[in-house]
Backbone as ProteinMPNN parsed JSONL, in Angstrom:
{"seq_chain_A": "MVATKPIDFRKGHDSLAAMVKNELRKDPFTGTVFVFRAKKADRLKLLYWDGTGLVMAYKRLEEHSFTWPAVKDGVMMLNHAQFEALFAGLDWRRVRAVAAKAPKAVE", "coords_chain_A": {"N_chain_A": [[1.43, 3.209, 2.649], [2.098, 0.163, 4.001], [0.131, -2.219, 5.588], [1.177, -4.592, 7.526], [0.244, -6.789, 8.659], [-1.961, -9.519, 7.943], [-5.378, -9.18, 6.989], [-9.08, -9.671, 7.623], [-10.736, -10.074, 4.609], [-13.239, -9.508, 4.036], [-13.779, -6.952, 4.996], [-14.907, -3.589, 4.529], [-14.992, -0.252, 2.972], [-15.277, 1.522, 5.487], [-14.721, -0.044, 7.644], [-12.115, -0.57, 7.104], [-11.108, 1.924, 7.103], [-11.65, 2.606, 9.799], [-9.725, 0.742, 10.907], [-7.359, 1.865, 9.926], [-7.197, 4.371, 11.452], [-7.47, 3.428, 14.226], [-5.996, 1.042, 14.822], [-3.547, 1.422, 13.317], [-3.028, 3.821, 13.881], [-2.891, 6.089, 12.206], [-4.115, 8.828, 9.933], [-6.729, 8.259, 8.03], [-7.764, 10.114, 6.142], [-5.915, 11.603, 4.323], [-4.947, 11.226, 1.911], [-2.95, 9.433, 1.606], [-1.832, 6.336, 0.439], [-3.09, 3.293, 1.611], [-2.251, -0.017, 2.042], [-3.448, -3.096, 2.383], [-3.244, -6.571, 2.949], [-4.286, -9.996, 2.339], [-4.706, -13.145, 3.996], [-4.086, -15.213, 2.041], [-1.428, -14.692, 0.125], [-1.899, -13.754, -2.579], [-3.446, -11.711, -2.807], [-4.445, -8.247, -2.579], [-5.651, -5.331, -0.953], [-6.442, -1.551, -1.613], [-6.615, 1.423, 0.041], [-7.65, 4.756, -0.03], [-8.106, 8.228, 0.437], [-9.601, 10.317, -1.781], [-10.213, 13.262, -1.627], [-12.882, 13.489, -2.162], [-13.968, 11.352, -1.325], [-13.681, 7.916, 0.104], [-11.813, 5.519, -1.544], [-11.694, 2.192, -2.511], [-9.742, -0.23, -3.713], [-9.223, -3.579, -5.124], [-7.1, -6.303, -5.752], [-6.398, -9.254, -7.262], [-3.808, -11.601, -8.046], [-3.264, -13.621, -10.755], [-1.548, -15.779, -11.285], [0.673, -16.035, -9.531], [2.174, -14.9, -6.677], [2.19, -11.708, -4.379], [4.808, -10.304, -3.183], [5.65, -9.924, 0.011], [6.403, -8.166, 3.104], [7.49, -9.576, 6.18], [5.075, -10.916, 8.255], [3.693, -9.246, 10.846], [2.608, -6.96, 13.395], [1.766, -3.663, 12.6], [2.952, -1.112, 10.596], [4.555, -0.26, 7.22], [6.401, 1.803, 5.205], [6.492, 2.326, 1.761], [8.141, 3.675, -1.097], [7.17, 5.557, -3.865], [7.973, 4.194, -6.267], [8.478, 1.604, -5.298], [6.019, 0.844, -4.306], [4.543, 0.983, -6.791], [5.938, -1.387, -8.075], [5.27, -3.676, -6.25], [2.464, -3.496, -6.421], [2.348, -4.092, -9.417], [3.022, -6.697, -8.963], [5.625, -7.484, -8.825], [9.033, -7.722, -7.19], [9.353, -5.883, -4.944], [11.164, -4.975, -3.173], [13.826, -4.939, -4.555], [13.881, -2.455, -5.863], [14.971, 0.671, -6.131], [14.636, 3.891, -5.393], [15.862, 6.668, -7.443], [17.441, 9.694, -6.812], [16.58, 12.687, -8.328], [18.226, 15.306, -9.457], [17.958, 18.722, -10.093], [18.773, 20.358, -13.207], [21.642, 22.379, -13.99], [21.481, 25.791, -14.492], [21.146, 26.864, -17.783], [23.621, 28.858, -19.616]], "CA_chain_A": [[1.723, 2.554, 3.912], [1.605, -1.274, 3.99], [-0.214, -3.072, 6.933], [1.92, -5.755, 7.409], [-0.592, -7.898, 9.267], [-2.913, -9.831, 7.111], [-6.783, -8.775, 7.408], [-10.156, -10.229, 7.026], [-10.963, -9.582, 3.195], [-14.537, -9.111, 4.061], [-13.806, -5.672, 5.397], [-15.154, -2.54, 3.565], [-14.311, 1.037, 3.291], [-15.568, 1.942, 6.721], [-13.748, -0.943, 8.337], [-10.443, -0.565, 6.786], [-10.647, 3.441, 7.283], [-11.336, 2.387, 11.341], [-8.577, 0.164, 11.307], [-6.214, 2.721, 9.871], [-7.079, 5.129, 12.422], [-7.542, 3.017, 15.505], [-4.905, 0.106, 14.833], [-2.444, 1.768, 12.682], [-2.818, 5.197, 14.358], [-2.802, 7.205, 11.176], [-5.372, 9.472, 9.459], [-7.018, 7.702, 6.599], [-8.023, 11.214, 5.263], [-4.739, 12.359, 3.96], [-4.649, 11.079, 0.457], [-2.064, 8.424, 2.017], [-2.524, 5.033, 0.075], [-2.992, 2.18, 2.599], [-2.205, -1.232, 1.498], [-3.799, -4.339, 3.08], [-2.949, -8.045, 2.505], [-5.173, -10.966, 2.704], [-4.072, -14.181, 4.352], [-3.208, -15.653, 0.809], [-0.366, -13.761, -0.682], [-2.01, -13.333, -3.887], [-4.604, -10.609, -2.938], [-4.251, -6.885, -1.69], [-6.757, -3.958, -1.056], [-5.765, -0.258, -1.355], [-7.836, 2.354, 0.52], [-7.378, 5.993, -0.092], [-9.146, 9.383, 0.403], [-9.442, 11.253, -2.943], [-10.786, 14.496, -1.37], [-14.49, 13.519, -2.027], [-14.485, 10.204, -0.675], [-12.81, 6.813, 0.321], [-11.568, 4.913, -2.57], [-11.103, 0.955, -2.196], [-9.24, -1.049, -4.796], [-8.924, -4.933, -4.65], [-6.321, -6.902, -6.733], [-5.891, -10.626, -6.967], [-2.791, -12.131, -9.016], [-3.861, -15.001, -11.157], [-0.574, -16.8, -11.369], [1.691, -15.974, -8.678], [1.748, -14.141, -5.315], [2.817, -10.633, -4.072], [6.12, -10.265, -2.405], [5.133, -9.362, 1.08], [7.253, -8.139, 4.311], [7.344, -10.693, 7.147], [3.997, -10.895, 8.832], [3.72, -8.874, 12.049], [1.866, -5.891, 13.831], [2.287, -2.432, 12.182], [3.016, -0.76, 8.917], [5.91, -0.176, 6.465], [6.507, 2.701, 4.151], [7.084, 2.144, 0.56], [8.307, 4.783, -1.867], [6.329, 5.602, -5.21], [8.457, 3.21, -7.051], [8.329, 0.461, -4.717], [4.578, 0.726, -4.523], [4.388, 0.454, -8.284], [6.385, -2.604, -8.259], [4.251, -4.434, -5.393], [1.088, -3.46, -7.18], [2.427, -4.889, -10.431], [3.399, -8.219, -8.714], [7.239, -7.342, -8.786], [9.625, -7.713, -5.853], [9.356, -4.394, -4.634], [12.701, -4.968, -2.405], [14.775, -4.899, -5.402], [13.476, -1.326, -6.469], [15.656, 1.821, -5.408], [14.398, 5.358, -5.901], [16.768, 7.626, -7.845], [17.292, 11.169, -6.367], [16.951, 13.366, -9.523], [18.723, 16.665, -9.479], [17.515, 19.876, -11.094], [19.821, 20.78, -13.94], [22.189, 23.636, -13.548], [21.005, 26.912, -15.446], [21.855, 26.985, -19.126], [23.713, 30.103, -19.844]], "C_chain_A": [[1.202, 0.99, 3.799], [1.243, -1.674, 5.274], [0.064, -4.266, 6.875], [1.252, -7.118, 7.971], [-1.804, -8.256, 8.436], [-4.436, -9.381, 7.819], [-7.9, -9.614, 6.712], [-10.642, -9.344, 5.781], [-12.481, -9.082, 3.158], [-14.726, -7.311, 4.525], [-14.239, -4.562, 4.257], [-14.507, -1.192, 3.859], [-14.357, 1.471, 4.636], [-14.768, 1.368, 7.7], [-12.475, -0.764, 8.363], [-10.162, 1.035, 7.307], [-10.61, 3.492, 9.153], [-10.184, 1.806, 11.685], [-7.391, 0.932, 10.98], [-6.175, 3.718, 11.118], [-6.943, 4.518, 13.833], [-6.279, 1.843, 15.852], [-3.554, 0.478, 14.447], [-1.97, 3.376, 13.117], [-2.362, 6.2, 13.326], [-4.124, 7.621, 10.762], [-5.698, 8.85, 8.203], [-7.599, 8.683, 5.719], [-7.262, 12.119, 4.729], [-4.23, 12.367, 2.736], [-3.544, 9.821, 0.509], [-2.611, 7.161, 1.093], [-2.062, 4.055, 1.215], [-3.054, 0.994, 2.066], [-2.482, -2.374, 2.32], [-3.442, -5.495, 2.441], [-3.916, -9.027, 3.075], [-4.195, -12.251, 3.442], [-3.141, -14.995, 3.129], [-2.433, -14.452, 0.171], [-0.684, -13.134, -1.909], [-3.073, -11.976, -3.984], [-4.053, -9.295, -1.958], [-5.695, -6.021, -1.754], [-5.93, -2.621, -0.761], [-7.15, 0.594, -0.605], [-7.144, 3.818, 0.532], [-8.371, 7.165, 0.023], [-8.827, 10.337, -0.899], [-9.683, 12.753, -3.04], [-12.105, 14.446, -1.521], [-14.833, 12.446, -1.388], [-13.617, 8.968, -0.553], [-12.968, 6.013, -0.932], [-10.952, 3.485, -2.302], [-11.023, 0.285, -3.506], [-8.859, -2.441, -4.338], [-8.217, -5.568, -6.028], [-6.004, -8.27, -6.304], [-4.984, -11.035, -8.352], [-3.236, -13.583, -9.348], [-2.798, -16.186, -11.093], [0.669, -16.919, -10.468], [1.227, -15.018, -7.415], [2.516, -12.759, -5.086], [3.766, -10.979, -3.172], [5.589, -9.302, -1.026], [6.377, -9.181, 2.237], [6.779, -9.27, 5.044], [5.899, -9.894, 7.944], [4.19, -10.435, 10.314], [2.802, -7.462, 12.185], [2.343, -4.83, 13.211], [2.369, -2.175, 10.855], [4.361, -0.469, 8.571], [5.765, 0.715, 5.639], [7.142, 2.158, 2.875], [7.097, 3.442, -0.176], [7.29, 4.59, -3.106], [6.757, 4.184, -5.995], [8.147, 1.738, -6.617], [6.714, -0.203, -4.629], [4.05, 0.086, -5.898], [4.495, -0.996, -8.614], [5.557, -3.741, -7.321], [2.881, -4.502, -6.136], [1.235, -4.228, -8.614], [2.922, -6.383, -10.329], [4.79, -8.612, -8.707], [7.815, -7.608, -7.58], [9.93, -6.373, -5.45], [10.626, -4.04, -3.879], [13.775, -4.713, -3.205], [14.829, -3.282, -6.039], [13.933, -0.247, -5.47], [15.059, 3.101, -6.14], [15.682, 5.986, -6.22], [16.402, 9.266, -7.746], [17.584, 11.909, -7.809], [17.289, 14.827, -9.122], [18.459, 17.696, -10.491], [18.952, 20.127, -12.014], [20.442, 22.227, -13.506], [21.739, 24.577, -14.768], [21.822, 26.843, -16.662], [22.173, 28.393, -19.282], [24.069, 30.588, -21.312]], "O_chain_A": [[0.033, 0.703, 3.54], [2.078, -1.476, 6.157], [-0.641, -5.07, 6.264], [1.668, -8.256, 7.753], [-2.642, -7.381, 8.215], [-4.567, -9.272, 9.038], [-7.802, -10.13, 5.599], [-10.899, -8.145, 5.883], [-12.855, -8.305, 2.28], [-15.744, -6.647, 4.331], [-13.86, -4.751, 3.102], [-13.683, -0.997, 4.753], [-13.261, 1.875, 5.025], [-14.165, 2.048, 8.53], [-11.76, -0.776, 9.364], [-9.098, 1.322, 7.856], [-9.807, 4.189, 9.773], [-9.563, 2.216, 12.666], [-6.387, 0.742, 11.666], [-5.121, 3.831, 11.743], [-6.258, 5.16, 14.63], [-5.724, 1.786, 16.949], [-2.551, 0.043, 15.012], [-0.932, 3.961, 12.807], [-1.522, 7.058, 13.598], [-5.139, 7.006, 11.088], [-4.876, 8.942, 7.291], [-7.96, 8.315, 4.602], [-7.633, 13.283, 4.581], [-3.356, 13.136, 2.337], [-3.297, 9.249, -0.553], [-3.832, 7.009, 1.036], [-0.916, 4.014, 1.662], [-4.114, 0.827, 1.462], [-1.557, -2.644, 3.087], [-3.316, -5.4, 1.22], [-4.329, -8.882, 4.225], [-2.969, -12.177, 3.356], [-1.951, -15.306, 3.19], [-2.957, -13.403, -0.206], [-0.034, -12.192, -2.363], [-3.393, -11.393, -5.02], [-3.426, -9.374, -0.902], [-6.6, -6.178, -2.574], [-5.014, -2.532, 0.057], [-8.35, 0.356, -0.745], [-6.079, 3.95, 1.136], [-9.522, 6.941, -0.354], [-7.813, 11.035, -0.923], [-9.494, 13.434, -4.048], [-12.7, 15.395, -1.011], [-15.935, 12.417, -0.84], [-12.63, 9.051, -1.283], [-14.092, 5.811, -1.391], [-9.79, 3.454, -1.896], [-11.968, 0.204, -4.291], [-8.236, -2.567, -3.284], [-8.673, -5.379, -7.155], [-5.458, -8.518, -5.229], [-5.387, -10.823, -9.496], [-3.497, -14.479, -8.545], [-3.126, -17.354, -10.886], [1.544, -17.767, -10.643], [0.108, -14.524, -7.272], [3.589, -12.699, -5.687], [3.583, -11.916, -2.394], [5.206, -8.137, -1.131], [7.269, -10.029, 2.251], [5.798, -9.91, 4.664], [5.739, -8.69, 8.141], [4.829, -11.195, 11.041], [2.338, -6.934, 11.174], [3.572, -4.873, 13.157], [1.903, -2.937, 10.009], [5.255, -0.413, 9.416], [4.704, 0.526, 5.044], [8.231, 1.585, 2.924], [6.21, 4.27, 0.032], [6.681, 3.532, -3.262], [5.966, 3.277, -6.256], [7.685, 0.868, -7.356], [6.354, -1.364, -4.826], [3.385, -0.935, -6.071], [3.653, -1.701, -9.17], [5.244, -4.765, -7.928], [2.325, -5.574, -6.377], [0.303, -4.949, -8.969], [3.169, -7.119, -11.284], [5.168, -9.78, -8.611], [6.97, -7.769, -6.699], [11.005, -5.895, -5.809], [11.099, -2.907, -3.955], [14.766, -4.243, -2.645], [15.829, -2.953, -6.677], [13.514, -0.155, -4.317], [15.054, 3.221, -7.365], [16.595, 5.904, -5.399], [15.51, 9.902, -8.309], [18.665, 11.755, -8.377], [16.484, 15.439, -8.42], [18.741, 17.502, -11.674], [20.064, 20.074, -11.49], [19.838, 23.046, -12.813], [21.656, 24.121, -15.908], [23.05, 26.771, -16.607], [21.265, 29.212, -19.144], [24.164, 31.791, -21.559]]}, "name": "protein", "num_of_chains": 1, "seq": "MVATKPIDFRKGHDSLAAMVKNELRKDPFTGTVFVFRAKKADRLKLLYWDGTGLVMAYKRLEEHSFTWPAVKDGVMMLNHAQFEALFAGLDWRRVRAVAAKAPKAVE"}
């Protein structure tokens, strides 16, 4: 889940978990990855629960900016492929998940 409104990047684990619960109205302890952006579009923070504790990761792109949705209050869902593209600094809007079907039984 991507929080679309920029946050104060001085916030740590507990402050971000409280923001997830109180502002985004989501449970921060489900294993969902929450993505937060800074005012500068070249930075992001990830917060997720790994079953034993809160994990926070920070990434800053050195030569360009992340592609972000329009700045507004709320959250936006990304599928796994879109998240991977966002984290890699690619334009996640161009990524489409392909639905894989199980093969028919071989006789």
